[in-house]
N, C-alpha and C positions, 0 to 999 in steps of 0.2 A: 364669146363669153364662156368662161370656164364654169362648168356645173359642179357645185359642191357635193362631195360624196356624203351620203347619209351615214350616220353612225350605226353601230350594231343595234343599239336600242331602237332607233328609228326604223331600221330594216325589219327587225323582229315585230314591231308593232304594225307596220304596214302589211306584212304578209299574214299576220294573225287576223287582222281586220278583213283583208281580202278573202281569206279562206272561210272565216266563221261569221262575218257580218256583225260582230259585236259593236255596241255603240261607243262613241268617243268617251262618254261619261264613264262607262265600265272600264275601258282601257286606261283612262286617266287614273282611276283608282288602282287598278292592278299594277300598272307600271310605276306609279308613285310609291306604292307600299310593298310590292312583292318582287319587282324586277331586280335581279342580280346578274350582272354580266357573266360571272363565272358559272352560272347555272343555265346558260343559253347556248345552244348550238345552231349554227346556220350553215346551210349548203349554198354556195354562191356561184353564179355564172357571170363573170365580169364583175361589175359593181352591184349586181342585183341579187337579192335573196330569192332562192327558189325552193328552199327547204328549211324547216324551223321546228324546234321543240325546246321546251324548258323542263328542268328537273329540280325544282326546289326540294329542300330537305324537310321532312316532317318526322313524326315519331310513331312507330307501331307499338301499341300497348298490348301485352299478353299477361293480363292479371297484374302481378307484382313486377313483372319484367317489362322494360321499355327498350326498344331497339331503334336506332336511326334508320330511316327509310326514305328512299327517293320517290318522289311523286312526279311522274312524267305527264306533262300537260301541253295542250295546244300543238299537237303533232300535225303538221300540215305541209303540203307540197303545192307549189304554184300550179294552177290549172293547166298551164301549157307544158308542164314537165312531169306530169303524173305518168306512172307506168314505166319509168326509166331507171328504176332501182336507186333513186336518190336517197330514200329514207333508210334503207337497210344499214349502210355504214354510219349514218347519223345516230340511229337508235342504238347500235352496238357500241358506238363511242360514248353515248350517254351512260350506258350500263357500266362501261369501264370506269368512267369518271365517278359515278355513284359509288362503286365499290372502292375506288381509291380514296374517297373522302370518309369511308367507314360505314356506308350504308349496308345493312344486312339483307334487305329486300328492296325491290322496286315494284311500285304499284302504278297502274293506269286504269282509265275508264274509257274503253273504246266508244267512239261516237256512232259507229254503224256495225251491223251484224257481221259483214264480211271481214271486218278488221280483227275479229277474234282469231280466225285461222291465220291471218297475216302475222299478228304479234306472236303467236305460238311458233310459227315457222322461222321468223326472223329473229326473235329475241328470246325464245324459250319461256314466254309467259304462259300461265295457265289460268282458266277461270276460277274464281272463288265466289262463294255466296256472300254478298255484301249488304243485302237488305231483304225485307219481306213486304209484300203488298196485301192490304186488307181493306174491306169496306165495313168492317165491324168495329164499333167503338169499344167494345169490351177488349179487343186485342190491343188497342191503343192504351187502354187503362191498365192492362196487365203489365205492360212495360212500366218501369218506375225508376226514379233516380233518388239518391240520398237527399236529405234536406240540406241544401246548400243555399247560402245567401251572399249577395255581393252588391256594392253600390252602383256598379255599371254593368251594362249588358255583356261586354266583352270579358270583364273579370268573372262574371257569373258563368259564362260558357266555358272559359278555361278551367274553372274550378269544378264544375259539374262533369265536364268531359274527363278530367283527370281522375274523377272518382269511379269511373266505369271499370268493371272487372272483366267484361267480355272483350275479346280481341277487337281492337279498334284502331283506325288510322286517326291520329290526333292532329288538330289544327294548331298552327302557330298563332300568336297574337295578331300578326299582320294579316293572315288568312281570315281570321274571324272579323277583323275590321272591315276588310273588303266585302265579305259575304253579308254582314249585317247592314252595311250601307246599301248594298244592292236591294235587299228586302225592304229597306226604308224608302228607297227612291224610285224603284222600277214599278210601273203601273200594274203589271200582272202579278206582282209579289206583295206580300204583306207580313207584318210581324204583330203578334199579340203578346204583350209582356204582362206578367203577374208580379205584384209586389206585396210585401208584408205590410202590416199596419204601420211599421216604422219607415216604410218607403224603400226597403231593400228589395232587389230583384230576387225572386225565388222560383221563376219558371218562365218559359218562352215557347211560343208556337210559331213555326215558319210555314207560311201558307202560299200556295200557288193557285191563282184564280183562273179557272177555265170557264168556258161558256156554259157547260152542262154540269160541272161539278167543281168542288173545291178540294184540292189535294193538300193534306197536311204532310209536308215534306220532312219535318222533324218536330218532335215534341219533347220538352225537357221539364222535369219537376216531379214532385211526389204525386201520388194518386189524387189527393184532394185538389192540388194545384192544376193537374192535368184536366180534371173534370171541370174546374172553373174556367179554364181557357177554352175548352171545347164548347161549353155552354155559351160563352161570349160569342164565339164564331157562329154558332147556330142561331143565336138571337139576331145577329146582323145580316144573315143570309139564309134563304130557304133552300139553297142548292144542296144536294147530297154531298157527304164527305167521304173521301177515301184516304188511306193512310199508308205512308212508308215507315216501316218499323225496323228496328235492329234485327239482324238475321236470327237471333236466338229466341225471339218472341213469336206470337201466332202469325197467321197469314200464309201467303204463298211465297216460298223462298225465290229470290232472283239472283242469279250469278252474273251481275253486270260489271264487276270489277275483274282485273287480272293481276296476278302476282308473279314475280320472278325472284327466286332465291339467289342472292349474290354471295353470301357467306354461309355455306351449308351448316357447318358445325355450330356456329353461334345461333343460327335460327333453330336448329333442331334441339339444342340445349335449352333454349327458352320454351320451345313448344312442349317438350316432355315435362317441364316443370308445371306447365298449365294443364297438360293432359297426362298425368302420371300413369294412366292405364294404357297409354299408347305403346304398342309392341310391334316392331317391324325390323326385319333383317333384309338388307339389300346392298347391291353394288351400284355406285353412282358415278356418272361420267358427265362432265360439263366441258364442252369444247371451248367455250369462251373463257372459262376460269378453271383450268385443269388442276389448280391447287385445291379445288374442292373434291377431286376424285378420290374414291376409296371405298372400302367395305364398311358399312355402318350397321350397328346393332342398337336399336332403341328398346329399352326394357327397364321397368321399375324406376322410372323417372330419370334415367341416365342415358348418355350416349357414348358408345364405344366406337372408335374409328381406327381403321388400319389403312395405310396407304394402299392404293389399288394395286393388286398383283399384276404382273406382266401378262401380255397376251400368250395364250397357250399354257398358262400355269393353272393353279387350282381355282382361280376366281371364276364365278359364274359367267357364262358367255353373255347373258342378257343383263345389260346395265340400264338403270333408270336415267332418263334425261331430266333436265330441270322441269320441263312441263309435266313429264310423267311422275315426278316426285310428288307434286301436289295431289294428283289422283291417287297415288299409292297411299299417301298419308290419310286421305279421306276414306279409302277402303278399310284401312287398318282401324280407323276410329269408328267405322260403321255409320258415318254421316259426313256430309260434305264439309270440307274445311271452310270456315266462315270468318269474315272480318268486316266489321261495320265500317263502311266508307260513305259518309253522308255529307251533304252540303259542301262539296268540293267541285263545283261547276259541272256536276253531272246532269244529264238529261233525266228529269224525274219520270219521264214516260218511256 
């Protein structure tokens, strides 16, 4: 009897579930709403998938500027094939495809500590601060959103997120649909929604329920709305609350995301508009994308770039790599480069 070969979609789902143990219900939602064959790479041995990642396109917001961004997710290798170098070419191919479709940066959220070094060495990614953690309610109330209302939860989230001025990775509608359904259906997750007198949604709280505490993974709304949502949570449970906040607010910063610049000029031009005080002169070299190479000067809200001088000429001998660029920008700003990356299947702990 001839065995039917599984489709790319089926192989991707099978290896994802084998590697991460996600439920059929979650994978049904993800693959129904978010799966796009052109955003998936598989490494195969015979007819069997042994490596997998996906790179859907989202948007990076830098104040008034928005940039297309790749979001690399579900990076995994079959347990029998780990340590064989399978992921390196897969990840580098994903970066090439992200850049080819116009993405300016690539973002990912490593699942384990050792992966930070791996993604730096293999892909040129660098850590960026993506959130802050606090157990103080005053920190959660210091954060605030504009007064936005919408008839549906997803519409509200799209509108309130688009109103943010701090650097953020923005969700697509399909991402918000999957995430909100997770919080509505999974036993350890919960949503608290706030409505106006006319029934429009004007705030929401995303809650992770633990045995010894409740974690507010994200909170949206004006200060009065936030206070009402938190009051409702504390009324229903006596467990202590902790909070994950945007990186610009109080609490202890956490660099749990990583970013890789794909189009250096476009990224830097947007960055200096957001940080006009940024001043930095450097030589840049990108082995994967040599078209980014050059001498750069950031000053007075503008970027000047000259093609990189040849070896042995007047160019500085020391060049910044893609990972080193993020650190140099942070040093020039006098604070870590930060970008809010929340509710994108990250581990809240």
